[in-house]
N, C-alpha and C positions, 0 to 999 in steps of 0.2 A: 436463455438456454439455447438457442440459434448462434448466438456470439461466441459462445463458450466451443458447443461444437466443430463451428469456423475453425477453432483455433488447432485442431490435430488432424493428423493425414488420416487417411481411408487404413493405410498398412495397419494406425494405432492401433485402431479400433477391433483389428481382426486381432492384437494380441491382448487386451484387454475383454471382450470376449470368452478369450480362451481363458483369461484366469479365471472368469466368474465361475467356468463351467467348469475345472480342474478344483476351482474349492468347494460348487457344491460335492463334487464326485468326492470330495476326499472328508470332508464332515457339514452336513448342510448347517447346523448350527454358526460355525465357526465362519459360512457363504453368508446366511442371512446378518448379522452384524453388520459389516460397512454397506449392504445396500440399504436397510434401514438407515442408517446413520447419513448415508448418499442423501435420500429419500428427504431425510426431514431439512438437512441443509435448502437445499433445494428448496423444499416447500418454505423455508421462511425467504428465502432469495425470492420467489416469484408473487409472494403473497405481501410482504410487505413494504413499505415505502420508504424505502432506502434513494440518497442522491447518488452514491457510488455501489452497485451493485456489484462491481468487478471484484472488490473485498470476499464475495463468496468465492473466488477463483480457487483461492489459496489453502481452506479448509477443504474444499473439494479436490483439490489436486492430490491429497494423501489418499485417499482411498482409488482414483486413478491409478496412483502410478503404483499401488500393492498388486492390483488388477493386473495392470503391463507387465511389473515382476512377472506376479506368479504364472502368465502367460507366458513368458519369455522361458520363464522355467520347464515348463510344461514341455515346451516347444526341446528345452535342449534333450529329457527326459526322453523324451516318444524316437528324437533322432539316435540318441544312444544305445537303448535299447534296438532297434532295429538293424543299427549295425552291428550289436556286439551278436544277436542273433546269429550275422552272416558271418560270425568272423571278421569282419571288415576293423582295420585302426578306425581308432575311434578322434584323437586327440585331433586328427587334421579340420574333419569335419566340426568341430567343435570349436575351432580357432576362428574356422570360417564365419560359421555363425556368431559370433562374437564378433567377430571385425562387421558384419553386418549389423548388429545391435546399435554398434556404435557410428557405422556411417550413416544410417536412415535419418537419424534426426541432426545430424551434421548437414547432409542435405537436404533435410527439410526446411533450415533455418541458415541454408546458407549466405542469402539475401541478405538477410540482420547478418549474419558475422560479417561478412565482406562489408558493410556500412559501416557496423562498430569498429574492426582493423583500420581503416580507410578515415574514419571522420570523427572517431569515440564516442558516436555514440549510435542505436539501431535506427530503424525506419520507426517503429510504432512509439517511439519517443520525440519523434519529430513532429507525427503523426496527431498524438495526444497532448502535444504541451506541456510533458512534463517536465519540464524547464526549460527556459526561453537557448537553444541552443548556438542561437545567435548574435547570445547578449547575455555570455554568462554572468554579468558582476550586475543586472537588474536590479536582483533583491538587494545588497550591498547599497547602491542608488536609491533605490524608495526606503530603505530603514534609513540613510542619512537622511531624508528630506524631516524622518520624526525628529531622530537622534541628537540633529546639527540644532531643534527649537526646543530642547527642553535642558533643564537645567542637570550638574551630574549626579544628586542625588531624588531625581524624580521617580515617580510612581507611572507606570505608565499602564494603561490598561487598553489591549488591541484583539484583534481577528484570531481565529485561529489558523489560518494557513499564513499567518505572518509573524505569529509571536516567534519560532526560531528564528530565523530573519535575522528579525528587530535583536533578540538575544545575543548571537551569532557576531553581529556586527557590534554593535555597544562592548561585549563585554573582549571577544578577540581581534576582533580590528582595531576597534578603538580605546581598548582597554579602558572604558568608563563600566567599570564593575559596581558603579555606587547605583546604577538607574535598575530599577526593578519590574520586569513586565509580568503582566498579568493577564491570564484569557478572560476577554468579556464577554458572554455569552448573548448574542445580536440576533437570538429568534425571536420571529413577534412574540410567541407565545411566552415568552419564557425572559422573566424581570429580573433585576441587581439582586440578589439573595441578603439573606439577614447577615451573614457574616460578613461579602462583602462590602454591606454599606458600615456595618461597624468598624471593617478594617480601616475605609479611606478616613471617618470620622475619627479613629486614632489618629491618624498619623497627618491630615489633612495641615496643623498648624505647624506642624514643622516640615515636611516635604510638602513640593507639589503635586501637583496630583493631576493628571492627564487622559484622555478617551483617545484612543487614535484609531474609533470605529465612535459614530453619533447615535446616543439610544435615546429615544422620545422621553422616554423618564427619567434623563438624568435633572431636567427642568422641575424635575416635582422633587426633586433629595437638595439640588446645588445651585446656586450660580453658575452660568455658563458661558465665558468666553473663547470664541474661534476663532483661535491661533492662527490657522493656515485649511486650505481646504477639508484634510482630515485629521486635524489634531486639534482636541477642543482641551479647556483647563476650567478643573473645577473647585467652583471656592463653595465657603459656606454661607446659606443662606444670612 
């Protein structure tokens, strides 16, 4: 929660609070719904075990920006009413307010915008290691270590964070569309499903089957041969 709050500048909270107040002033029932939804989502975020809690930022943003937009709209209306009562031209101040609303976010994120323009990535991309900015081909090179060690009609089970790069490298970069990749669930409390075992049993005599992640239970069902540090082929027992 503290991290999420730190992502927003102080002036944004002014708009958000005005937006919440404006909604309650118009209809308290309409105002109550986003607050309840907001609290429910944050309730899940802070009470369940979740490895990437930042995923909750996306649904939360829907309500935050509704309040933000409502606050900005209320400020526009207040300024327009104030000026119209004094018979002052409205268009000039409205235009100025529009420019301010555009300029404030740009000023707040000026460092990331500058980095993005100069280097092609923002500071948080480098900070959080979302992808290797200094080695953009690393995922392909890692995938080739697996793809170059399996047959063109192989079936390969791998972990979730490698699945896309393996499929892309094999099918797009290398043109090896005969290799089938599947997700292997590797959590300690998850075992190979019956459907997975049936799928392997149906194909193992016709196509080589590999695991690019080690699962201790493989030895219960198959003969396991280690091909490389991270690649294992399974055979019938």
